[in-house]
Residue, then its C-alpha position, 0 to 999 in steps of 0.5 A: x266680759x261679753x255675754x255668751x249664748x246659752x239657750x234657745x227655748x221653743x214655746x208653743x205659739x199659743x203661749x207667746x202672749x204671755x212671754x213679755x211679762x214672764x221675761x220681766x220676772x225671769x230677769x229679776x230672778x236671774x239678773x246675770x242672764x239676758x232674756x229675750x223674745x224670739x220668733x220661736x219663743x225665748x232666747x237666753x244669753x249671759x255669762x252664767x253657768x246655769x244648767x240648761x235643762x233647769x233654765x228651760x223648766x224655769x222659763x216654761x214654768x214662768x210662762x205658764x204661771x203668767x198664763x194662769x194669772x192672766x186667765x184668772x184675773x177677771x174672776x179674782x177681780x169679780x170676787x174682790x168686787x163682790x167682797x168689798x161691796 
């Protein structure tokens, strides 16, 4: 069965660097859907009957989660280094 178009999600350009890692996580969480980066943000396609509002919330949540992870990584690495030396 061919994939059907589900949703285009606009993401603020400031968050675009975090989209690729977020798409990996989303692909794991929703294997029945296909996620891709677009010029505006993220597009979702697949054969799922997923609720578009819930899907949009999940996509934006995962992108914000990745942003926090990347921004706090240096601090966590410094903390781990301090604890192990």
